[in-house]
C-alpha positions in Angstrom: 119.4 161.7 154.0 118.0 165.0 152.7 120.5 167.4 151.0 120.8 170.9 152.4 118.9 173.5 150.3 122.0 175.5 149.8 123.8 172.5 148.3 120.8 171.8 146.0 120.8 175.4 144.8 124.6 175.3 144.2 124.3 172.1 142.1 121.4 173.5 140.0 123.3 176.8 139.5 126.4 174.8 138.4 124.4 172.7 135.9 123.2 176.0 134.3 121.1 175.3 131.2 122.0 171.6 130.9 118.4 170.4 130.5 119.3 166.8 130.4 121.3 167.0 133.7 118.6 169.0 135.4 116.0 166.5 134.3 118.1 163.6 135.6 118.5 165.3 139.0 114.8 166.0 139.3 113.9 162.5 138.4 116.4 161.0 140.9 115.2 163.2 143.7 112.1 165.5 144.0 114.2 167.8 146.2 115.8 169.1 143.0 112.5 169.9 141.2 111.6 173.3 142.7 115.1 174.6 142.3 115.4 173.3 138.7 112.0 174.9 137.8 113.0 178.2 139.4 116.2 178.2 137.4 114.8 177.1 134.1 111.8 179.4 134.1 113.3 182.5 135.6 113.7 184.1 132.1 111.1 183.8 129.4 112.2 184.8 125.9 109.5 185.5 123.4 110.7 185.7 119.8 109.3 185.8 116.2 107.8 182.6 114.9 110.2 180.3 113.1 109.5 177.4 110.8 110.9 174.1 112.1 113.7 172.6 110.1 112.4 170.4 107.3 108.8 171.6 107.8 108.3 173.2 104.3 104.8 174.5 103.9 104.0 174.1 107.6 103.0 177.1 109.7 105.8 178.8 111.7 106.2 177.8 115.4 105.1 180.5 117.8 106.9 180.8 121.1 104.0 182.6 122.7 101.5 179.9 121.7 103.8 177.2 123.2 104.3 179.2 126.4 100.6 179.8 126.7 99.8 176.1 126.3 102.5 175.1 128.9 101.5 177.7 131.5 97.8 177.1 131.1 98.4 173.4 131.9 101.0 174.2 134.6 100.1 177.6 136.0 102.4 177.0 139.1 105.4 177.5 136.8 104.5 181.2 136.1 105.5 182.2 139.6 109.2 181.5 138.7 109.2 184.0 135.8 111.0 187.2 136.8 112.4 188.3 133.5 110.7 188.6 130.1 112.8 189.3 127.0 110.7 190.4 124.0 113.0 189.8 121.1 112.7 191.4 117.6 109.1 192.4 118.2 109.3 194.6 115.1 110.2 191.8 112.7 107.8 191.5 109.8 106.0 188.2 109.3 103.3 186.9 107.0 100.3 184.8 108.2 99.0 181.8 106.4 96.2 184.1 105.0 98.9 186.4 103.5 98.6 189.2 106.1 101.9 190.9 106.7 102.8 193.0 109.7 104.9 193.1 112.9 104.8 189.6 114.4 103.8 191.0 117.8 100.8 192.8 116.1 99.7 189.5 114.5 100.3 187.4 117.6 96.9 186.6 119.2 98.5 184.7 122.1 100.6 187.4 123.7 97.8 189.2 125.6 96.6 186.0 127.3 100.1 184.9 128.0 101.2 187.9 130.0 98.0 188.0 131.9 98.9 184.6 133.4 102.3 185.8 134.7 102.1 187.3 138.2 105.4 188.9 139.2 107.8 190.0 136.5 110.6 192.2 137.7 112.5 192.8 134.5 111.0 193.5 131.0 113.4 194.0 128.1 111.6 194.9 124.9 113.8 194.9 121.8 112.2 195.7 118.5 115.1 195.1 116.1 116.2 197.1 113.1 112.6 197.6 111.7 111.3 199.2 114.9 107.7 199.1 116.0 104.8 201.6 116.3 102.9 201.3 119.5 99.7 202.2 117.9 100.1 199.4 115.3 99.5 196.9 118.2 95.9 195.6 118.6 93.9 197.2 121.4 93.9 193.9 123.3 97.7 193.8 123.3 98.0 197.4 124.4 95.5 196.9 127.2 97.2 193.7 128.3 100.5 195.6 128.6 99.0 198.5 130.5 97.4 196.0 132.9 100.6 193.9 133.3 103.0 196.8 133.8 100.8 198.4 136.4 100.4 195.0 138.2 103.9 193.6 138.0 106.6 194.6 140.6 108.8 195.8 137.7 112.2 197.0 138.8 113.8 197.1 135.3 112.3 198.3 132.0 114.1 198.7 128.7 112.7 199.4 125.3 114.4 200.1 121.9 113.4 201.3 118.4 109.8 202.1 119.2 107.6 204.9 117.9 104.7 206.6 119.8 105.5 204.8 123.1 103.3 206.2 125.9 105.3 207.4 128.9 102.1 206.7 131.0 103.2 203.0 130.8 106.4 203.8 132.6 104.5 206.0 135.0 102.4 203.0 136.1 105.5 201.0 137.1 105.5 201.7 140.9 108.7 199.8 141.8 110.8 200.9 138.8 114.4 201.5 139.5 116.2 201.0 136.2 114.9 202.7 133.0 116.4 202.3 129.5 115.3 204.0 126.2 117.2 203.5 122.9 115.9 205.1 119.7 112.6 205.7 121.4 110.0 208.1 120.1 107.3 208.7 122.6 104.0 210.3 123.4 103.5 211.8 126.9 100.3 210.1 127.8 97.9 207.3 127.0 95.6 206.3 129.8 95.6 202.6 130.7 92.8 200.2 131.4 91.5 199.6 134.9 91.2 196.0 135.9 88.2 197.0 138.0 86.3 198.9 135.3 86.2 196.4 132.5 88.8 198.2 130.4 87.6 201.8 131.1 90.4 204.4 130.8 91.5 205.8 134.1 94.4 208.1 135.2 97.3 206.6 137.2 97.8 207.8 140.8 100.7 210.3 140.9 103.7 209.0 142.7 107.4 209.8 141.9 109.4 207.0 140.5 112.6 206.3 142.6 115.0 205.7 139.7 118.5 204.3 140.4 119.8 204.1 136.8 118.8 205.8 133.5 120.1 204.9 130.1 119.2 207.1 127.1 120.6 206.3 123.6 119.9 208.2 120.4 116.8 210.1 121.7 114.7 212.1 119.2 116.2 215.5 118.7 112.7 217.1 118.7 111.6 215.3 121.9 114.7 215.3 124.1 113.7 218.4 126.1 110.2 217.0 126.7 111.7 213.7 127.8 114.0 215.3 130.4 111.1 217.5 131.6 109.0 214.3 132.1 111.8 212.6 133.9 112.3 215.5 136.3 108.5 215.7 136.9 107.9 212.0 137.2 111.0 210.7 139.0 113.0 211.4 142.1 116.6 211.5 140.6 118.3 212.8 143.8 119.3 209.1 144.5 120.3 208.3 140.9 123.4 206.0 140.9 124.0 205.4 137.2 123.4 207.6 134.1 124.2 206.7 130.5 123.7 209.4 127.9 124.6 208.6 124.3 123.6 211.0 121.6 126.7 210.5 119.4 124.8 209.3 116.4 122.3 212.2 116.6 122.5 215.8 115.4 122.2 218.6 117.9 123.8 221.6 116.1 123.6 223.9 119.1 124.5 221.4 121.8 120.9 220.9 122.9 121.7 217.4 124.0 124.3 218.5 126.5 122.1 221.3 127.8 119.5 218.7 128.6 122.0 216.5 130.3 123.2 219.4 132.4 119.6 220.0 133.4 119.3 216.3 134.5 122.6 216.4 136.3 121.8 219.4 138.5 119.7 217.4 141.0 121.5 214.1 140.4 125.2 214.7 140.3 125.9 214.2 144.0 124.6 210.6 144.1 125.8 209.2 140.7 128.4 206.5 140.9 128.7 205.7 137.2 128.4 208.3 134.4 128.7 207.5 130.7 128.4 210.4 128.3 128.9 210.4 124.5 127.6 213.6 122.9 127.5 214.3 119.1 128.7 218.0 119.0 128.9 217.6 115.2 128.4 221.1 113.8 128.6 222.7 117.3 130.9 225.8 117.5 134.2 225.3 119.4 133.4 228.4 121.4 130.4 226.6 122.9 132.3 223.6 124.1 133.2 225.0 127.6 129.5 225.8 128.3 128.4 222.4 127.1 130.9 220.4 129.2 130.0 218.3 132.2 129.1 221.0 134.8 131.5 221.7 137.7 129.4 220.2 140.5 129.9 217.9 143.4 130.3 214.4 142.1 130.9 213.1 145.6 129.9 209.4 144.9 131.3 209.2 141.3 133.5 206.1 140.9 133.4 205.5 137.1 133.4 208.1 134.4 133.2 207.1 130.7 133.4 209.7 128.0 133.0 209.3 124.2 134.4 211.8 121.8 135.7 212.2 118.3 138.9 213.4 116.6 138.1 214.8 113.1 138.5 218.0 111.1 134.8 218.6 110.8 134.1 218.2 114.6 136.9 220.0 116.5 134.6 220.9 119.4 134.4 217.3 120.5 137.9 217.2 122.0 137.4 220.6 123.6 134.3 219.4 125.2 136.1 216.3 126.6 139.0 218.4 128.0 136.7 220.9 129.7 134.5 218.1 131.1 137.4 216.2 132.5 138.8 219.3 134.1 135.5 220.1 135.7 135.2 216.7 137.3 138.9 216.3 138.2 139.0 219.7 139.9 136.8 218.6 142.7 138.8 218.1 145.9 136.4 215.5 147.3 136.6 213.3 144.2 136.4 209.5 144.8 136.8 208.7 141.1 138.5 205.3 140.5 138.1 204.6 136.8 138.2 206.9 133.8 137.4 205.5 130.4 137.8 207.2 127.0 136.0 206.0 123.9 137.5 207.8 120.9 136.2 207.7 117.4 138.9 208.6 114.9 137.1 210.1 111.9 140.4 210.6 110.0 141.7 209.2 106.8 145.2 208.8 108.1 145.0 208.9 112.0 148.7 208.3 112.3 149.7 211.3 110.2 147.1 213.4 111.9 147.9 212.2 115.4 147.5 215.1 117.8 150.1 214.6 120.5 149.3 217.9 122.3 145.6 216.8 122.7 146.6 213.5 124.3 149.2 215.2 126.4 146.5 217.6 127.8 144.5 214.5 128.8 147.5 213.2 130.7 148.2 216.5 132.3 144.6 216.8 133.5 145.1 213.6 135.5 148.8 214.1 136.6 150.4 217.1 138.3 153.8 218.5 137.2 155.4 216.4 139.9 153.8 213.3 138.4 151.3 212.9 141.3 147.7 212.0 140.7 145.3 214.9 140.8 142.6 212.3 141.6 143.9 210.5 144.7 141.4 207.6 144.3 142.1 206.9 140.6 143.1 203.3 139.9 142.4 202.7 136.2 142.5 204.6 133.0 141.4 203.0 129.7 141.4 204.3 126.2 139.3 202.5 123.5 139.8 203.7 119.9 137.6 203.1 116.9 138.5 203.8 113.3 135.5 205.3 111.5 137.0 204.9 108.0 138.0 201.5 106.8 141.1 202.9 105.1 142.5 203.9 108.5 142.4 200.3 109.9 146.0 199.5 108.9 147.3 202.5 110.8 145.5 201.7 114.1 148.3 199.8 115.8 150.6 202.7 115.2 148.0 205.1 116.7 147.6 202.9 119.8 151.4 202.8 120.3 151.6 206.6 120.1 148.8 207.0 122.7 150.6 204.6 125.0 153.8 206.6 124.7 152.0 209.9 125.5 150.0 208.5 128.4 152.9 206.4 129.6 153.7 208.4 132.7 150.3 207.4 134.0 151.4 203.8 134.3 153.5 204.6 137.3 150.3 205.5 139.2 147.4 203.6 137.7 146.6 200.6 135.5 146.6 201.9 131.9 144.9 200.1 129.0 144.8 201.2 125.4 142.8 199.0 123.0 140.6 199.1 120.0 136.8 198.7 120.0 134.4 197.8 117.3 
């Protein structure tokens, strides 16, 4: 009797990454083989070469070389690969000849490998602490990436700690819906190779990307305006559903980061369902805080709002920004906001002695009316996550959390309240 396909899929999913069990099932019945292969090869992780245990003096093992050998012998397996995770591409390595560079720069197998894979939908490119310069990659590697990104039906693309990354690569991803940049320094354009012209450089056809989510973390201060301009010119953001904007560890003395966020929100606010904002505001005048707050617009689809801010003597504008932003969003009569999350950095030597009860009370009063009714009728959850910037403040944190719970306590009668630490 042949097992129903739904049952086969459920069994394979339950076994997860238990290779021995999946192999046993596939050996016992060929009906398990396609589902097992689909499960095992859906994600391909490519990482720096590592020497095998006990193999002193032997060359390091390359994941790209192994993958290329496997898929050259069994090309039918490549159709199952939908996600590629490029791990620590900026890690430095040394060849047997003594040449030292980024491992991806030295890897001769990567271009041939990605040319074999037909339909990747998610590409996550993580370069590690060292970062990586796009122009340090060999021409063959850059051309292979241009060709693959233009050919694959990519839905998600994320890249971190990269320098001189060409935005023309993103422009070629016709199906892209989810874009993530973290510590990315870019150039606006680098034409890609045409598969029909033997590598000749051609311009990509202009078509707006239909982005659903954008995540930007620690963008370059000098390039943030150009990046937002590029997004507005290259993408239709009127249907944007998720936006994460984290400039907390940067330096924008005049609030340029929030000005650029406001520019991006103007056409996108009415469709966003999840918004995460953590500005720096370090060195920004308190008087500018209201003008840099989240704009008072229609956030008709907004369900989750996450805001990062800081309590410190040298950055008083951060809380004023938070309060004005919350008021601007909470004042909308058609609000459907369900979850509000606060992520607070306490840059204080003694956060318990410096606890600002009036500030936390104003947060409570922005959400609750004088009659203890919710100003946001759909609100279901409020969470506060607190982080001690200075190690000497660690021992005071439990007391701080208790004080916050006391001040926000009236909210518990209306919503689920959670006050915790984060690291």
